[in-house]
VEXDREN-2710 file (C-alpha; in Angstrom, 1 decimal):
% VEXDREN-2710
k/r/px/py/pz
1/MET/-13.8/-0.3/-38.3
2/LEU/-13.3/1.1/-34.8
3/GLN/-15.3/-1.8/-33.5
4/VAL/-13.2/-4.3/-35.3
5/LEU/-10.0/-2.8/-34.0
6/TYR/-11.2/-2.7/-30.5
7/ARG/-12.3/-6.3/-30.6
8/THR/-9.0/-7.4/-32.1
9/THR/-7.2/-5.6/-29.2
10/TYR/-9.6/-7.0/-26.6
11/ILE/-9.1/-10.6/-27.8
12/SER/-5.4/-10.0/-27.5
13/HIS/-5.9/-8.5/-24.0
14/THR/-8.1/-11.4/-22.8
15/LYS/-5.4/-14.0/-23.4
16/TYR/-3.6/-12.8/-20.3
17/LEU/-7.0/-13.3/-18.3
18/SER/-7.4/-17.0/-18.8
19/TYR/-6.1/-17.8/-15.4
20/PHE/-8.6/-15.5/-13.8
21/ALA/-11.5/-16.9/-16.0
22/VAL/-10.9/-20.3/-14.4
23/LEU/-11.2/-18.9/-10.8
24/LEU/-14.2/-16.9/-11.7
25/LEU/-16.3/-19.8/-13.1
26/SER/-17.8/-20.5/-9.5
27/ALA/-18.4/-16.7/-8.9
28/ILE/-20.3/-15.9/-12.0
29/VAL/-24.0/-14.9/-11.2
30/ASN/-26.8/-13.2/-13.1
31/ALA/-25.9/-9.5/-13.7
32/GLN/-28.9/-8.4/-11.7
33/GLN/-27.8/-10.5/-8.5
34/VAL/-24.9/-10.4/-6.1
35/SER/-23.8/-13.3/-4.0
36/SER/-24.1/-12.6/-0.4
37/ILE/-20.4/-13.0/0.4
38/ASP/-17.6/-13.5/-2.2
39/SER/-16.5/-17.2/-2.5
40/ASN/-13.0/-16.7/-1.2
41/GLY/-10.1/-14.1/-1.3
42/ALA/-8.4/-15.6/-4.3
43/GLU/-11.7/-15.7/-6.4
44/ALA/-12.5/-12.1/-5.2
45/ARG/-9.0/-10.9/-6.2
46/ALA/-9.4/-12.5/-9.6
47/TYR/-12.7/-10.7/-10.1
48/PHE/-11.2/-7.3/-9.0
49/VAL/-8.3/-7.8/-11.5
50/SER/-10.4/-8.8/-14.4
51/THR/-13.0/-6.1/-13.8
52/LEU/-10.2/-3.3/-13.3
53/THR/-8.5/-4.3/-16.4
54/LYS/-11.8/-4.5/-18.3
55/ILE/-12.5/-0.9/-17.4
56/ALA/-9.0/0.4/-17.9
57/HIS/-7.9/-1.4/-21.0
58/PRO/-9.7/0.7/-23.7
59/VAL/-8.3/4.0/-22.2
60/LEU/-4.7/2.7/-21.8
61/ASN/-4.6/0.6/-24.9
62/ALA/-5.7/3.5/-27.1
63/LEU/-3.6/6.2/-25.3
64/SER/-0.4/4.0/-25.5
65/ASN/-1.0/3.7/-29.3
66/ASN/-1.6/7.5/-29.5
67/ARG/-5.2/6.9/-30.5
68/LEU/-7.2/8.0/-27.4
69/LYS/-8.5/11.2/-29.2
70/LEU/-9.5/9.1/-32.2
71/ASP/-11.1/6.1/-30.5
72/MET/-12.8/7.3/-27.2
73/PRO/-16.2/8.2/-27.7
74/VAL/-17.3/11.4/-25.9
75/GLU/-20.8/11.1/-24.3
76/THR/-21.9/14.1/-22.5
77/ALA/-24.8/15.0/-20.2
78/PRO/-27.8/16.5/-21.7
79/ASN/-26.9/19.9/-20.0
80/ALA/-23.1/19.7/-20.8
81/TYR/-21.0/22.8/-20.6
82/GLY/-17.3/23.7/-21.1
83/ASP/-16.2/22.0/-24.1
84/ARG/-16.0/18.6/-22.5
85/ASP/-14.1/17.2/-25.5
86/LYS/-11.2/19.5/-24.6
87/VAL/-10.8/18.0/-21.2
88/THR/-12.3/14.5/-21.3
89/TYR/-9.2/12.7/-22.3
90/LEU/-7.0/13.9/-19.5
91/GLU/-9.9/12.8/-17.3
92/ALA/-10.0/9.4/-18.5
93/PHE/-6.2/9.0/-18.3
94/GLY/-5.6/10.6/-14.8
95/ARG/-8.4/8.9/-13.2
96/THR/-7.7/5.5/-14.6
97/LEU/-4.1/5.6/-13.7
98/SER/-4.9/6.9/-10.3
99/GLY/-7.1/3.9/-9.4
100/MET/-4.9/1.4/-11.1
101/ALA/-1.5/2.6/-9.7
102/PRO/-1.3/0.7/-6.3
103/TRP/-1.8/-2.6/-8.3
104/LEU/0.8/-1.7/-10.8
105/GLU/3.2/-0.8/-8.0
106/LEU/3.4/-4.5/-7.1
107/GLY/5.4/-4.9/-10.1
108/ALA/5.8/-7.9/-12.4
109/ASP/6.5/-11.5/-11.2
110/ALA/6.3/-15.0/-12.4
111/THR/2.5/-15.3/-11.7
112/GLU/-0.2/-15.0/-14.2
113/GLU/-1.3/-11.9/-12.4
114/GLY/2.3/-10.6/-12.2
115/LYS/2.7/-11.1/-16.0
116/LEU/-0.5/-9.2/-16.6
117/ARG/0.7/-6.4/-14.5
118/GLU/3.8/-6.2/-16.5
119/GLN/1.8/-5.6/-19.6
120/TYR/-0.1/-2.9/-18.1
121/ILE/3.0/-1.2/-16.6
122/GLN/4.5/-1.0/-20.0
123/MET/1.4/0.3/-21.4
124/ALA/1.0/2.9/-18.8
125/LEU/4.6/4.1/-19.3
126/LYS/3.8/4.6/-23.0
127/CYS/0.7/6.5/-22.0
128/ILE/2.6/8.8/-19.7
129/ASP/4.9/9.6/-22.6
130/ASN/2.2/10.3/-25.1
131/ALA/0.1/12.2/-22.7
132/THR/2.9/14.7/-21.8
133/ASN/4.7/15.0/-25.1
134/PRO/3.8/18.1/-27.0
135/GLN/4.6/16.4/-30.3
136/ALA/2.3/13.4/-29.7
137/ALA/-1.1/13.0/-31.2
138/ASP/-2.6/12.4/-27.7
139/TYR/-0.8/15.2/-26.0
140/MET/-3.2/16.3/-23.2
141/ASN/-4.6/19.7/-22.3
142/PHE/-3.1/20.8/-19.1
143/THR/-4.0/24.6/-19.2
144/ASN/-7.2/25.3/-21.3
145/GLY/-10.1/25.9/-18.9
146/GLY/-10.4/25.0/-15.2
147/GLN/-10.9/21.1/-15.5
148/PRO/-7.3/20.2/-16.3
149/LEU/-6.2/21.1/-12.8
150/VAL/-8.5/18.4/-11.5
151/ASP/-7.2/15.6/-13.6
152/ALA/-3.6/16.6/-13.7
153/ALA/-3.9/16.1/-9.8
154/PHE/-5.3/12.6/-10.4
155/PHE/-2.4/11.9/-12.7
156/ALA/-0.1/13.4/-10.1
157/GLU/-1.6/11.1/-7.4
158/ALA/-1.1/8.1/-9.6
159/LEU/2.6/8.8/-9.8
160/ILE/2.8/9.3/-6.1
161/ARG/0.9/5.9/-5.6
162/ALA/3.4/4.0/-7.8
163/PRO/6.7/5.8/-7.9
164/ARG/8.8/2.6/-8.6
165/GLN/6.7/1.5/-11.6
166/LEU/5.4/4.7/-13.0
167/TRP/8.1/7.2/-12.3
168/ASP/11.4/5.5/-11.8
169/PRO/11.5/3.8/-15.4
170/LEU/10.7/7.0/-17.3
171/GLU/13.3/8.4/-19.5
172/PRO/14.8/11.7/-18.4
173/ARG/13.0/13.4/-21.3
174/VAL/9.5/12.0/-20.3
175/LYS/10.2/13.0/-16.6
176/GLN/10.9/16.6/-17.6
177/ASN/7.7/16.5/-19.9
178/VAL/5.6/15.4/-16.8
179/LEU/6.9/18.0/-14.5
180/THR/6.6/20.7/-17.2
181/ALA/2.9/19.5/-17.6
182/LEU/2.2/19.6/-13.8
183/LYS/3.8/22.9/-13.3
184/SER/1.8/24.4/-16.3
185/THR/-1.5/23.9/-14.3
186/ARG/-0.4/26.6/-11.9
187/SER/-2.0/29.1/-14.3
188/ILE/-5.3/27.8/-13.2
189/SER/-7.0/29.2/-10.2
190/PRO/-8.8/26.6/-8.0
191/ALA/-12.3/26.9/-6.7
192/TYR/-12.6/27.6/-3.0
193/MET/-13.5/24.1/-2.1
194/ASN/-12.1/20.6/-2.5
195/TRP/-10.3/22.0/-5.6
196/LEU/-7.7/23.4/-3.3
197/LEU/-6.4/19.9/-2.9
198/PHE/-5.8/19.6/-6.6
199/THR/-3.2/22.3/-6.3
200/GLY/-1.8/20.7/-3.2
201/MET/-1.6/17.2/-5.0
202/ILE/0.2/18.6/-8.0
203/GLU/2.7/20.4/-5.7
204/ALA/3.2/17.2/-3.6
205/ALA/4.2/15.3/-6.8
206/ILE/6.6/18.2/-7.7
207/LEU/8.0/18.0/-4.2
208/LYS/8.6/14.2/-4.5
209/PHE/9.9/14.0/-8.1
210/ASP/11.5/17.3/-8.9
211/ALA/15.3/17.2/-8.0
212/ALA/15.4/20.9/-8.2
213/GLY/12.9/21.0/-5.3
214/GLN/10.8/23.6/-7.1
215/ALA/7.5/22.8/-5.3
216/ASP/5.2/25.8/-4.3
217/MET/4.8/25.0/-0.5
218/VAL/2.3/27.9/-0.2
219/ARG/-0.2/26.2/-2.5
220/LEU/0.3/22.8/-0.7
221/GLU/0.0/24.6/2.8
222/TYR/-3.0/26.5/1.9
223/ALA/-4.8/23.3/0.7
224/LEU/-4.1/21.6/4.0
225/ASN/-4.6/24.5/6.3
226/LYS/-8.1/25.3/4.8
227/HIS/-9.3/21.6/4.9
228/ASN/-8.1/21.4/8.5
229/GLU/-10.3/24.5/9.2
230/TRP/-13.2/22.9/7.3
231/TYR/-13.1/19.7/9.4
232/LEU/-16.6/19.3/10.8
233/GLY/-16.2/16.4/13.2
234/ASP/-16.9/12.6/13.2
235/GLY/-14.5/12.0/10.3
236/VAL/-16.1/14.4/7.8
237/TYR/-14.7/17.5/6.2
238/GLY/-16.8/20.3/4.6
239/ASP/-16.4/20.9/0.9
240/GLY/-15.5/24.4/1.5
241/ALA/-17.0/25.8/4.8
242/ASP/-20.2/24.0/4.2
243/PHE/-21.3/20.4/4.7
244/HIS/-22.5/18.6/1.5
245/TYR/-24.2/15.4/1.8
246/ASP/-22.4/13.7/-1.1
247/TYR/-19.4/11.4/-1.6
248/TYR/-16.6/14.1/-2.1
249/ASN/-15.0/13.1/1.1
250/SER/-14.2/9.8/-0.7
251/PHE/-13.9/11.1/-4.4
252/VAL/-11.3/13.7/-3.4
253/ILE/-10.9/15.0/0.1
254/GLN/-9.8/12.2/2.3
255/PRO/-7.6/10.3/-0.1
256/MET/-6.0/13.5/-1.3
257/ILE/-5.1/14.7/2.2
258/LEU/-3.6/11.4/3.2
259/ASP/-1.6/11.0/-0.1
260/ILE/-0.1/14.6/0.2
261/LEU/0.7/13.9/3.9
262/LEU/2.5/10.7/3.0
263/VAL/4.7/12.7/0.7
264/LEU/5.5/15.1/3.4
265/LYS/6.3/12.3/5.8
266/ASP/8.6/10.9/3.0
267/LYS/10.3/14.3/2.8
268/LYS/10.6/14.9/6.6
269/GLN/14.3/15.2/6.6
270/ALA/14.3/17.8/3.9
271/LEU/11.3/19.6/5.6
272/LYS/12.7/19.4/9.2
273/GLY/12.6/23.2/9.3
274/TRP/9.3/23.5/7.7
275/ARG/6.9/25.9/9.5
276/TYR/4.0/23.3/9.5
277/LYS/6.0/20.1/10.2
278/SER/4.2/19.6/13.5
279/ASP/0.7/20.1/12.0
280/TYR/1.1/17.8/9.0
281/ILE/4.1/15.5/9.5
282/ASP/4.2/15.0/13.2
283/GLY/0.4/15.3/13.2
284/TYR/-0.2/12.8/10.4
285/SER/-2.0/10.4/12.9
286/LYS/-4.8/13.0/13.5
287/PHE/-5.7/13.0/9.8
288/LEU/-5.4/9.2/9.7
289/GLU/-7.9/8.7/12.5
290/ARG/-10.4/11.1/10.7
291/SER/-10.1/8.9/7.6
292/ARG/-10.3/5.7/9.6
293/ARG/-13.7/6.9/11.0
294/TYR/-14.9/7.8/7.6
295/ALA/-13.9/4.5/6.2
296/GLY/-16.0/2.8/8.9
297/ILE/-19.0/4.9/8.0
298/GLN/-18.6/4.0/4.3
299/GLU/-18.4/0.3/5.1
300/ARG/-21.8/0.6/6.9
301/LEU/-23.4/2.2/3.8
302/ILE/-23.2/-0.9/1.7
303/SER/-26.4/-2.9/1.9
304/PRO/-26.7/-6.7/1.9
305/GLU/-27.7/-6.5/-1.8
306/GLY/-24.7/-4.6/-2.8
307/THR/-26.3/-1.2/-3.1
308/TYR/-25.7/2.2/-1.4
309/PRO/-27.4/5.5/-1.1
310/ALA/-27.7/7.5/-4.4
311/VAL/-27.2/10.9/-2.7
312/GLY/-25.2/14.0/-3.8
313/ARG/-23.6/15.0/-7.0
314/SER/-21.3/13.0/-9.4
315/LEU/-23.1/9.8/-8.9
316/ALA/-21.9/8.8/-12.4
317/TYR/-18.5/8.1/-10.8
318/ARG/-20.2/4.8/-9.5
319/VAL/-18.0/2.8/-7.1
320/GLY/-15.5/5.6/-6.9
321/ALA/-17.7/6.8/-4.2
322/PHE/-15.9/4.3/-2.1
323/GLN/-12.3/5.3/-2.9
324/ALA/-11.7/6.3/0.7
325/LEU/-12.7/2.9/2.1
326/SER/-10.3/1.1/-0.5
327/GLN/-7.7/3.4/0.3
328/MET/-7.8/2.7/4.1
329/ALA/-7.8/-1.0/3.3
330/LEU/-4.7/-0.5/1.1
331/LEU/-3.0/1.4/3.8
332/GLN/-4.1/-1.3/6.3
333/GLU/-5.5/1.3/8.6
334/LEU/-9.1/0.2/8.9
335/PRO/-11.1/0.8/12.1
336/GLN/-10.0/-1.9/14.8
337/ASP/-13.3/-3.4/14.8
338/VAL/-13.6/-3.7/11.0
339/ASN/-12.3/-7.0/9.6
340/PRO/-10.4/-6.4/6.3
341/ALA/-12.1/-9.4/4.8
342/GLN/-15.6/-7.9/5.4
343/VAL/-14.4/-4.7/3.5
344/ARG/-13.3/-7.1/0.7
345/CYS/-16.7/-8.6/0.7
346/ALA/-18.5/-5.3/0.8
347/LEU/-16.4/-3.8/-2.0
348/TYR/-16.9/-6.9/-4.1
349/ALA/-20.7/-6.6/-3.7
350/ILE/-21.0/-3.0/-4.9
351/ILE/-18.4/-3.5/-7.8
352/LYS/-20.3/-6.5/-9.0
353/LYS/-23.6/-4.9/-8.6
354/GLN/-22.8/-1.7/-10.6
355/MET/-20.2/-2.9/-13.1
356/GLU/-22.3/-5.9/-14.2
357/ALA/-25.4/-3.7/-14.7
358/PRO/-26.7/-3.9/-18.5
359/GLY/-25.6/-0.8/-20.2
360/THR/-22.6/0.1/-18.0
361/PHE/-20.2/-0.5/-21.0
362/ASP/-21.0/0.3/-24.7
363/ALA/-20.4/-2.2/-27.4
364/ASN/-16.6/-1.4/-27.5
365/GLY/-16.0/-1.6/-23.9
366/TRP/-16.1/2.1/-22.9
367/LEU/-18.1/3.2/-19.8
368/THR/-21.3/4.9/-20.3
369/LEU/-22.9/7.8/-18.3
370/GLY/-25.1/6.4/-15.4
371/PHE/-25.1/5.1/-11.9
372/TYR/-26.8/1.7/-12.5
373/GLY/-26.4/1.0/-16.2
374/HIS/-26.7/3.7/-18.8
375/GLN/-28.5/6.7/-17.2
376/PRO/-27.3/10.0/-18.8
377/GLU/-29.9/12.0/-17.1
378/ILE/-28.1/11.4/-13.8
379/ALA/-24.9/13.2/-15.1
380/GLU/-24.1/16.8/-14.2
381/GLY/-23.1/19.1/-16.9
382/TYR/-19.4/18.7/-16.1
383/ILE/-19.4/15.0/-16.5
384/SER/-18.5/13.2/-19.8
385/THR/-17.1/9.9/-20.7
386/GLY/-13.6/10.4/-19.3
387/SER/-15.0/11.6/-16.0
388/LEU/-16.4/8.2/-15.3
389/TYR/-13.0/6.5/-14.8
390/LEU/-12.9/7.6/-11.3
391/CYS/-14.6/4.4/-10.6
392/THR/-11.2/2.7/-10.8
393/THR/-10.3/4.2/-7.4
394/ALA/-12.6/1.6/-5.8
395/PHE/-9.8/-1.0/-6.7
396/LEU/-7.0/0.5/-4.7
397/ALA/-6.9/-2.3/-2.4
398/LEU/-5.4/-4.5/-5.2
399/GLY/-2.2/-2.9/-4.3
400/LEU/-2.2/-5.2/-1.3
401/PRO/-0.3/-8.4/-1.6
402/GLN/-2.1/-11.8/-1.5
403/GLN/-0.7/-12.6/1.9
404/THR/-2.6/-9.9/3.8
405/ALA/-5.9/-10.3/5.7
406/PHE/-7.9/-8.3/3.0
407/TRP/-7.2/-11.1/0.6
408/ALA/-6.3/-14.2/2.5
409/ALA/-8.7/-14.1/5.4
410/PRO/-11.9/-16.2/4.9
411/SER/-15.0/-14.3/3.8
412/VAL/-17.2/-12.8/6.5
413/PRO/-20.3/-10.8/6.4
414/TYR/-19.9/-7.1/6.3
415/THR/-21.8/-4.9/8.8
416/GLN/-25.3/-4.5/7.0
417/GLN/-25.2/-8.3/6.1
418/GLN/-24.7/-9.0/9.8
419/ILE/-27.4/-6.7/11.0
420/TRP/-30.1/-7.7/8.4
421/GLY/-29.0/-11.3/8.5
422/ASP/-30.0/-11.8/12.0
423/LYS/-26.6/-12.0/13.2
424/LYS/-24.8/-9.7/15.8
425/ALA/-25.6/-6.0/15.3
426/PRO/-22.2/-4.2/15.6
427/ILE/-22.6/-0.9/17.6
428/ASP/-21.5/2.5/16.2
429/HIS/-20.2/5.6/17.9
430/ALA/-19.2/9.0/16.7
431/PHE/-15.4/9.7/16.6
432/TYR/-13.7/11.7/19.3
433/PRO/-10.0/11.9/19.2
434/ASP/-9.6/11.5/23.0
435/ASN/-11.8/8.4/23.1
436/ALA/-9.6/6.8/20.2
437/LYS/-6.5/6.5/22.4
438/HIS/-5.8/3.2/23.8
439/ASN/-2.9/2.3/26.1
440/PRO/-2.4/-1.4/26.4
441/VAL/-0.8/-3.0/29.5
442/TRP/2.4/-4.7/28.3
443/GLN/4.1/-7.4/30.2
444/THR/7.9/-7.3/29.6
445/VAL/9.7/-10.7/29.1
446/THR/12.9/-9.7/27.6
447/ASP/14.2/-6.3/29.0
448/SER/15.5/-3.5/26.9
449/THR/18.4/-3.3/29.4
450/SER/19.5/-6.8/29.0
451/PHE/22.6/-5.7/27.1
452/GLY/23.9/-3.7/30.1
453/SER/26.0/-6.4/31.7
454/ASP/27.1/-10.0/31.3
455/LYS/24.7/-11.1/34.2
456/LEU/21.7/-9.3/32.7
457/PHE/22.6/-10.7/29.2
458/LYS/23.0/-14.4/30.4
459/LYS/19.7/-14.2/32.2
460/GLN/17.9/-13.4/29.0
461/TRP/20.0/-14.4/26.0
462/ASN/22.1/-17.4/24.8
463/ASN/25.0/-17.1/22.4
464/PHE/24.8/-18.3/18.9
465/TYR/21.8/-19.7/16.9
466/PRO/19.4/-22.1/18.8
467/TRP/20.8/-24.9/16.7
468/GLY/24.5/-24.0/16.9
469/THR/27.2/-21.9/15.2
470/ASP/26.5/-22.4/11.5
471/HIS/23.7/-21.3/9.2
472/ASN/23.2/-20.4/5.5
473/GLY/26.0/-18.0/4.9
474/SER/29.8/-17.9/5.0
475/ALA/30.2/-16.8/8.6
476/ARG/30.6/-19.2/11.7
477/MET/29.5/-17.8/15.0
478/TYR/32.0/-17.4/18.0
479/LYS/31.6/-15.9/21.4
480/SER/34.6/-13.7/21.0
481/GLN/32.6/-11.9/18.4
482/ILE/29.8/-11.0/20.7
483/ILE/30.6/-7.8/22.6
484/LEU/28.6/-5.9/25.3
485/LYS/29.5/-2.2/25.9
486/ASP/27.4/0.8/27.1
487/ASN/24.2/-1.1/26.9
488/VAL/24.9/-1.9/23.3
489/LEU/25.2/-5.4/21.7
490/GLN/28.0/-5.4/19.0
491/LEU/28.3/-8.4/16.6
492/LYS/31.6/-8.2/14.9
493/ALA/32.4/-10.1/11.6
494/THR/36.0/-10.6/10.6
495/LYS/37.6/-12.5/7.7
496/VAL/39.3/-15.8/8.7
497/LYS/43.1/-16.1/8.1
498/LYS/43.0/-19.7/7.2
499/ALA/40.1/-21.9/5.9
500/GLU/37.6/-23.3/8.5
501/GLY/35.9/-25.8/6.1
502/LYS/32.2/-25.6/5.1
503/SER/29.1/-24.5/6.9
504/LYS/27.2/-27.5/8.3
505/LEU/23.9/-26.2/7.0
506/ASP/22.6/-25.8/3.5
507/PRO/23.9/-24.5/1.2
508/HIS/27.2/-25.4/2.9
509/LEU/29.2/-22.4/2.0
510/ASP/32.9/-22.1/2.7
511/ILE/33.4/-20.4/6.0
512/LYS/35.2/-17.2/5.4
513/TYR/34.3/-15.2/8.4
514/GLN/34.0/-15.4/12.2
515/SER/31.0/-13.4/13.4
516/GLY/28.4/-13.2/16.2
517/ALA/24.8/-14.5/16.8
518/VAL/22.5/-14.5/19.9
519/HIS/18.9/-15.7/20.5
520/ALA/16.5/-14.7/23.3
521/LYS/15.7/-17.4/25.8
522/HIS/12.0/-16.6/25.8
523/GLN/10.1/-18.3/23.0
524/VAL/7.4/-16.1/21.4
525/THR/4.2/-18.0/21.1
526/VAL/1.1/-16.2/20.2
527/SER/-1.8/-18.0/21.8
528/ASN/-5.2/-17.5/23.4
529/GLU/-3.5/-16.7/26.7
530/TYR/-1.1/-14.3/25.2
531/PRO/-2.8/-13.0/22.0
532/VAL/-0.4/-10.0/21.4
533/TYR/3.4/-9.9/21.2
534/LYS/5.6/-6.7/20.5
535/ILE/9.2/-7.4/19.5
536/SER/11.4/-4.3/19.0
537/GLY/14.9/-2.8/19.0
538/GLU/17.1/-0.3/17.7
539/PHE/19.9/-1.1/15.3
540/LYS/22.8/0.2/13.3
541/ALA/23.0/-2.2/10.5
542/PRO/25.8/-2.7/7.9
543/THR/24.7/-2.5/4.3
544/ALA/27.9/-3.1/2.4
545/ALA/27.9/-5.9/-0.3
546/GLY/28.3/-9.3/1.3
547/THR/27.0/-8.3/4.6
548/TRP/23.7/-10.0/6.0
549/PRO/22.6/-8.7/9.2
550/ALA/19.2/-9.8/10.6
551/PHE/16.7/-9.4/13.6
552/TRP/14.2/-12.2/13.0
553/LEU/11.8/-14.7/14.4
554/THR/12.0/-18.3/13.2
555/ALA/10.2/-21.6/14.2
556/VAL/11.3/-23.7/17.2
557/ASN/9.9/-26.8/15.5
558/GLY/10.8/-27.1/11.9
559/TRP/10.7/-24.2/9.3
560/PRO/8.8/-22.2/8.5
561/PRO/7.2/-20.0/9.9
562/GLU/9.6/-17.1/9.8
563/THR/9.4/-13.3/10.1
564/ASP/12.1/-11.0/9.4
565/ILE/11.9/-7.6/11.2
566/LEU/15.3/-6.4/10.0
567/GLU/17.2/-8.0/7.1
568/PHE/19.7/-6.1/4.9
569/LYS/21.2/-8.1/2.1
570/GLY/24.3/-6.2/0.9
571/ASP/22.6/-2.8/0.2
572/ALA/20.4/-0.2/1.8
573/THR/17.1/-2.1/1.4
574/ASN/15.6/-3.6/4.6
575/TRP/13.5/-6.7/3.9
576/GLN/10.6/-7.4/6.2
577/ASN/9.6/-11.0/5.3
578/THR/6.9/-13.3/6.3
579/PHE/7.2/-17.0/5.3
580/ILE/4.2/-19.2/5.4
581/THR/5.8/-21.8/3.3
582/PRO/9.2/-21.7/1.4
583/GLN/7.3/-20.7/-1.6
584/ASN/4.8/-18.4/0.0
585/CYS/6.8/-15.3/1.2
586/THR/5.5/-11.8/1.4
587/THR/8.0/-8.9/1.6
588/ILE/8.0/-5.2/2.5
589/LYS/11.1/-3.3/1.3
590/THR/12.2/-0.1/2.7
591/THR/15.3/2.0/1.7
592/LEU/17.4/3.3/4.6
593/ASP/20.5/5.1/3.2
594/ASP/21.7/5.8/6.8
595/ALA/21.0/2.4/8.3
596/LEU/24.6/2.0/9.7
597/GLU/25.2/5.7/10.6
598/GLN/21.8/6.3/12.5
599/TRP/19.9/4.3/15.0
600/HIS/16.6/3.1/13.6
601/THR/13.9/1.3/15.5
602/TYR/12.6/-2.0/14.0
603/THR/9.3/-3.4/15.3
604/ALA/6.9/-6.3/14.7
605/ILE/3.6/-6.7/16.5
606/LEU/2.0/-10.1/16.2
607/LYS/-1.7/-10.3/17.1
608/ARG/-3.8/-13.5/17.3
609/ILE/-6.8/-13.7/15.0
610/ASP/-8.0/-17.1/15.7
611/ASP/-6.6/-20.5/16.7
612/GLU/-4.7/-20.7/13.3
613/HIS/-4.1/-17.2/12.1
614/THR/-1.9/-14.3/13.4
615/SER/-1.4/-10.8/11.9
616/ILE/2.1/-9.4/11.8
617/THR/2.4/-5.6/11.6
618/TYR/5.9/-4.2/10.7
619/TYR/7.2/-0.7/11.7
620/ILE/10.3/1.2/11.1
621/ASP/10.9/4.2/13.5
622/ASP/7.3/3.8/14.7
623/GLU/6.0/4.2/11.2
624/LYS/3.8/1.4/10.0
625/LYS/5.2/-0.4/6.9
626/GLY/2.5/-3.1/6.4
627/GLU/0.6/-6.0/7.8
628/HIS/0.7/-9.7/6.9
629/TYR/-1.8/-12.5/7.5
630/THR/-0.2/-15.7/8.7
631/ASN/-0.8/-19.2/10.2
632/PHE/1.6/-18.7/13.2
633/THR/-0.9/-18.9/16.2
634/ASN/0.4/-21.4/18.7
635/LYS/3.6/-21.9/16.9
636/PRO/6.7/-21.1/19.1
637/LEU/9.3/-18.9/17.6
638/TRP/12.9/-18.0/18.5
639/LEU/13.9/-14.3/18.4
640/ILE/17.6/-14.1/16.9
641/ILE/20.0/-11.4/16.3
642/ASN/22.8/-12.3/13.9
643/LEU/25.4/-10.9/11.5
644/GLN/25.7/-13.5/8.7
645/MET/27.9/-12.9/5.7
646/GLU/27.6/-13.3/1.8
647/GLY/24.9/-15.9/0.8
648/SER/21.9/-13.8/-0.2
649/SER/23.9/-10.6/0.3
650/GLY/26.5/-11.3/-2.4
651/GLU/29.3/-13.6/-3.2
652/LYS/32.2/-11.4/-2.2
653/GLY/32.1/-9.8/1.3
654/PRO/34.2/-7.1/2.7
655/ASP/37.9/-7.6/3.7
656/ALA/37.5/-5.1/6.5
657/GLU/35.8/-5.7/9.8
658/THR/32.0/-5.4/9.8
659/ASN/29.9/-4.5/12.9
660/PHE/26.2/-4.8/13.6
661/TYR/24.9/-2.8/16.6
662/ALA/21.8/-3.3/18.7
663/LYS/20.2/-1.8/21.8
664/ASN/16.9/-1.4/23.7
665/VAL/15.7/-4.8/22.3
666/SER/12.7/-6.1/24.0
667/ILE/10.0/-8.7/23.9
668/LYS/6.7/-7.6/25.3
669/ARG/3.2/-9.3/25.4
670/ILE/-0.3/-8.7/26.6
671/LYS/-2.1/-11.3/28.6
672/ALA/-5.7/-12.0/27.8
673/GLN/-8.3/-10.6/30.2
END
């Protein structure tokens, strides 16, 4: 009966995968073989999605229907101990969600993949309710034994990785149940090893989500302080005081340290008086560099055949051994000499090799114990069916949108394919922090002091848009609305007293405001001669409904391309957009509640990849927000600062005067050597 139920569910599930099936036809190979390189980014992404959902579906489907304890088989190792049936369900849930969370965080959209995500988001929300509701049949064990501490931490990490999709939509009742469940694990004492990070991760989630601010900072601090002491060098931490030749730097240590630190960075205002702020908030980059080095090592472990060394304990977690590599791809923080596309190809190779091995799944789609297929003898006594779902963490990079180098760049050989394929053999060096520092020589073409006087301004800037005074909102630009004072540019929008007709540009809105715009005389062109540009400035931006300030680059010849470094559209969300075509736009959204009250620095760095492609990396207050992959090379761009009104920011703008302030705006570039 169980088999019939599962097959019915799986058939329903697979209707959402028809789109991916078409893409995968050309990628299908014998289960024992792996193609040398994935066909292209779109096909690889489709394969990642279909494989992740194949793994996750039995767990999430059963739990969302309160049937996980009824439906999930519990296979244990021959030497199993510790009542695995008491803990295996939380293992399956927490680990599955932790790996799937970044993909879910992309949210629903009109694409087939976006529709599929919506199905799993709704399923996951039901799972969270059932797992933490004491009245539910699938209510999880969070306190009995030691293991619940581990997998409550993976559950907490999932919430941290997808707050907009997995936390914000929860009913207050469910949020309270989640916090109660997480806090209940405080009764469990962690082992003096990587387990300290499980307590730290749980407290990080409480810090992030509990409005009462009841995180136990000592537990969090202790986990970070001990691991900082246990750092051994060359990107590797001890598991405790000792070095272990296994994958726990990837299974747990590196990813959890970074995710805890990202929560601390997010809470930096509340923690401005925290004793360890300089170590773990201001010092985040130190830990990031360590993880970057470890990710570089991990990429080099993957053989041309899609295999990797079977060393250390917990090998039954399979491709979860490469969580750290996938996480660094997700964060877009791979080593400088590692092409994101080669990491895609490397992860594709190991995922395909292991997940297509005969015996990896049972007849009903549940994972079986093993490393390559069904090999129960390789599982330690603490491993059971639920443990295996840590393999989903290899799919973290699915949280990157399509228009990033990881997915959009052409396939290239990864390191071992290069070396064993009679191609270039990339050199490798140990990591030393001092050697990692790089200070490029920037050439300034638009000076940060150019708002200091009319003379300086006229030398480097023009009034209005490059094409005139009108654009796509309800404001017309006037010189009188452009004010220079104390090295600050002020653009002022005031409501007109009588009608001025319609804007000359689409969508031809009625002109309701007089406002200001300026554009730099220098045209930004990423080229072979000038392969890197940095555009930056400090701004106080209005966020009231109907206000539409922007700091952006747009094509000199036609449109697109376009990149928006700052764009507020009537609320406190900043949009950093990259337009490849009118339909192909990728966006990074950041909430800045004090955008008008405080100066914030907005930056974009454009780097040439080849004669067609350029990467754009966006920052706010020197914090990296994301990187997009574009076709902008050799395409000249105007830099514009403007205060437009209404349009995309709302139909009714303010009656009162609106101001947009800018200072220290500069354009810098690096000349090729």
